LUMVO-268321 format. One line per field, with one value per atom (N, C-alpha, C): atom name; residue in one letter; residue number from 1; x, y, z. Coordinates in nm, 4 decimals, always signed. Atoms other than C-alpha are relative to their C-alpha. Layout:
N
loti CA/...
zator A/...
lodren NUM/...
xx X/...
yy Y/...
zz Z/...
This chain:
58
loti N/CA/C/N/CA/C/N/CA/C/N/CA/C/N/CA/C/N/CA/C/N/CA/C/N/CA/C/N/CA/C/N/CA/C/N/CA/C/N/CA/C/N/CA/C/N/CA/C/N/CA/C/N/CA/C/N/CA/C/N/CA/C/N/CA/C/N/CA/C/N/CA/C/N/CA/C/N/CA/C/N/CA/C/N/CA/C/N/CA/C/N/CA/C/N/CA/C/N/CA/C/N/CA/C/N/CA/C/N/CA/C/N/CA/C/N/CA/C/N/CA/C/N/CA/C/N/CA/C/N/CA/C/N/CA/C/N/CA/C/N/CA/C/N/CA/C/N/CA/C/N/CA/C/N/CA/C/N/CA/C/N/CA/C/N/CA/C/N/CA/C/N/CA/C/N/CA/C/N/CA/C/N/CA/C/N/CA/C/N/CA/C/N/CA/C/N/CA/C/N/CA/C
zator M/M/M/E/E/E/W/W/W/A/A/A/D/D/D/G/G/G/Q/Q/Q/L/L/L/S/S/S/L/L/L/T/T/T/L/L/L/N/N/N/F/F/F/G/G/G/N/N/N/Y/Y/Y/L/L/L/Q/Q/Q/L/L/L/T/T/T/D/D/D/D/D/D/P/P/P/L/L/L/Y/Y/Y/F/F/F/E/E/E/A/A/A/Y/Y/Y/L/L/L/Q/Q/Q/S/S/S/L/L/L/Q/Q/Q/V/V/V/A/A/A/G/G/G/D/D/D/L/L/L/N/N/N/D/D/D/L/L/L/L/L/L/F/F/F/V/V/V/A/A/A/W/W/W/L/L/L/S/S/S/A/A/A/G/G/G/L/L/L/G/G/G/G/G/G/G/G/G/A/A/A/Q/Q/Q
lodren 1/1/1/2/2/2/3/3/3/4/4/4/5/5/5/6/6/6/7/7/7/8/8/8/9/9/9/10/10/10/11/11/11/12/12/12/13/13/13/14/14/14/15/15/15/16/16/16/17/17/17/18/18/18/19/19/19/20/20/20/21/21/21/22/22/22/23/23/23/24/24/24/25/25/25/26/26/26/27/27/27/28/28/28/29/29/29/30/30/30/31/31/31/32/32/32/33/33/33/34/34/34/35/35/35/36/36/36/37/37/37/38/38/38/39/39/39/40/40/40/41/41/41/42/42/42/43/43/43/44/44/44/45/45/45/46/46/46/47/47/47/48/48/48/49/49/49/50/50/50/51/51/51/52/52/52/53/53/53/54/54/54/55/55/55/56/56/56/57/57/57/58/58/58
xx -0.0238/+18.5245/-0.1366/+0.1255/+18.2521/+0.0270/-0.0090/+18.1960/-0.1086/+0.0983/+18.0283/+0.0495/-0.0309/+18.0203/+0.1193/-0.1072/+18.2580/+0.1359/-0.1269/+18.5247/-0.0099/-0.0087/+18.6348/+0.0523/-0.0401/+18.6566/+0.0371/-0.0497/+18.8601/+0.0234/-0.0151/+18.8353/+0.0774/-0.0835/+19.1051/-0.0179/+0.0076/+19.0798/+0.1303/-0.1296/+19.4311/-0.0074/+0.0192/+19.2922/+0.0068/-0.0077/+19.2630/+0.1446/-0.1405/+19.6358/+0.0666/-0.0560/+19.7118/-0.0295/+0.0320/+19.5427/+0.1065/-0.1062/+19.8301/+0.1050/-0.1026/+20.0571/-0.0497/+0.0553/+19.8219/+0.0261/-0.0151/+19.8593/+0.1287/-0.1272/+20.2096/-0.0173/+0.0229/+20.0674/-0.0347/+0.0374/+19.9065/+0.1187/-0.1147/+20.2152/+0.1040/-0.0967/+20.4432/-0.0485/+0.0564/+20.2097/+0.0092/-0.0102/+20.2058/+0.1430/-0.1397/+20.5857/+0.0398/-0.0322/+20.6080/-0.0619/+0.0621/+20.3647/+0.0801/-0.0859/+20.5874/+0.1261/-0.1189/+20.8863/-0.0304/+0.0396/+20.7040/-0.0182/+0.0207/+20.6016/+0.1338/-0.1320/+20.9605/+0.0761/-0.0681/+21.0987/-0.0586/+0.0646/+20.8444/+0.0371/-0.0410/+20.9304/+0.1411/-0.1370/+21.2987/+0.0033/+0.0038/+21.2213/-0.0527/+0.0561/+21.0071/+0.0953/-0.0972/+21.2732/+0.1110/-0.1044/+21.5381/-0.0538/+0.0606/+21.3013/-0.0155/+0.0166/+21.2322/+0.1335/-0.1323/+21.6040/+0.0494/-0.0504/+21.6839/-0.0775/+0.0782/+21.4079/+0.0408/-0.0472/+21.5886/-0.0882/+0.0901/+21.3267/+0.0572/-0.0612/+21.5684/+0.0372/-0.0301/+21.6290/+0.1483/-0.1439/+22.0037/+0.0460/-0.0589/+22.2411/-0.0274/+0.0321/+22.1649/+0.1133
yy -0.0839/+2.6712/+0.0351/-0.0362/+2.7273/+0.0537/-0.0623/+2.9235/-0.0596/+0.0612/+2.7382/+0.0099/-0.0084/+2.7884/+0.0912/-0.0954/+3.0827/-0.0452/+0.0494/+2.8804/-0.0172/+0.0174/+2.8729/-0.1397/+0.1357/+2.5245/-0.0016/+0.0070/+2.4614/-0.1460/+0.1378/+2.1315/-0.0009/+0.0087/+2.0476/-0.1355/+0.1234/+1.7889/-0.0128/+0.0134/+1.6822/-0.0815/+0.0711/+1.4637/+0.0933/-0.0975/+1.7779/+0.0299/-0.0264/+1.8377/-0.1208/+0.1193/+1.4790/-0.0026/-0.0058/+1.5467/+0.0771/-0.0745/+1.7832/-0.0929/+0.0921/+1.4833/-0.0872/+0.0842/+1.3087/+0.0557/-0.0641/+1.5586/+0.0821/-0.0735/+1.6817/+0.1506/-0.1424/+2.0141/+0.0725/-0.0601/+2.0887/+0.0024/+0.0088/+1.9729/+0.1059/-0.0999/+2.1946/+0.1418/-0.1320/+2.4928/+0.0277/-0.0148/+2.4325/+0.0349/-0.0287/+2.4246/+0.1399/-0.1333/+2.7375/+0.1087/-0.0987/+2.9200/+0.0139/-0.0078/+2.8306/+0.0803/-0.0755/+2.9695/+0.1493/-0.1411/+3.2957/+0.0586/-0.0476/+3.3272/+0.0217/-0.0145/+3.2724/+0.1192/-0.1136/+3.5232/+0.1324/-0.1222/+3.7839/+0.0279/-0.0157/+3.7224/+0.0581/-0.0516/+3.7802/+0.1466/-0.1371/+4.0979/+0.0961/-0.0852/+4.2391/+0.0142/-0.0067/+4.1544/+0.0992/-0.0937/+4.3431/+0.1428/-0.1335/+4.6391/+0.0487/-0.0335/+4.6313/+0.0436/-0.0360/+4.6355/+0.1312/-0.1212/+4.9074/+0.1237/-0.1132/+5.1266/+0.0383/-0.0326/+5.1231/-0.0539/+0.0546/+4.9188/-0.1235/+0.1183/+4.6452/+0.0141/-0.0202/+4.7987/+0.0032/-0.0039/+4.8295/+0.1292/-0.1196/+5.0905/+0.1220/-0.1228/+5.4483/+0.0969
zz -0.1132/+22.6725/+0.0588/-0.0657/+22.9266/+0.1398/-0.1309/+23.2428/+0.0871/-0.0893/+23.5300/+0.1436/-0.1430/+23.9068/+0.0287/-0.0226/+23.8834/-0.0495/+0.0523/+23.7014/-0.1507/+0.1436/+23.3413/-0.0287/+0.0366/+23.1922/-0.1478/+0.1368/+22.8778/-0.0353/+0.0449/+22.6912/-0.1313/+0.1194/+22.4375/-0.0665/+0.0776/+22.1616/-0.0788/+0.0647/+22.0703/-0.1288/+0.1260/+21.7918/-0.1189/+0.1086/+21.5840/-0.0375/+0.0286/+21.6169/-0.0653/+0.0631/+21.5187/-0.1492/+0.1426/+21.1856/-0.0775/+0.0671/+21.1082/-0.0589/+0.0482/+21.0625/-0.1142/+0.1060/+20.8191/-0.1392/+0.1303/+20.5355/-0.0001/+0.0019/+20.4453/-0.0217/+0.0243/+20.3241/+0.1298/-0.1282/+20.6617/+0.0960/-0.0901/+20.8485/-0.0351/+0.0445/+20.6395/+0.0319/-0.0317/+20.6851/+0.1498/-0.1457/+21.0615/+0.0404/-0.0317/+21.0779/-0.0454/+0.0499/+20.8667/+0.0883/-0.0890/+21.0962/+0.1293/-0.1183/+21.3928/-0.0300/+0.0406/+21.2015/-0.0065/+0.0092/+21.1277/+0.1397/-0.1366/+21.4936/+0.0707/-0.0609/+21.6058/-0.0552/+0.0619/+21.3564/+0.0483/-0.0471/+21.4618/+0.1457/-0.1396/+21.8262/+0.0082/+0.0016/+21.7507/-0.0421/+0.0488/+21.5569/+0.1066/-0.1047/+21.8359/+0.1180/-0.1087/+22.0935/-0.0327/+0.0420/+21.8958/+0.0021/-0.0026/+21.8550/+0.1434/-0.1417/+22.2294/+0.0602/-0.0521/+22.3099/-0.0590/+0.0639/+22.0576/+0.0438/-0.0492/+22.1996/+0.1419/-0.1337/+22.5331/+0.1102/-0.1005/+22.7115/+0.0676/-0.0563/+22.8059/+0.1462/-0.1409/+23.1473/+0.0300/-0.0192/+23.0953/+0.0657/-0.0614/+23.2372/-0.0868/+0.0739/+23.1440/+0.0036
């Protein structure tokens, strides 16, 4: 990531992500991290709704 001429430039190397498929341990850990992120998202959504922030009828 670099800042030049008033613009932010982001360079991605997808080769690093391809390495996840080479080792089953890394791949399994990656999938599990996605599962944890999804579960946390669901939990926060339910907490948001139960707190009355869903914008429903009052």
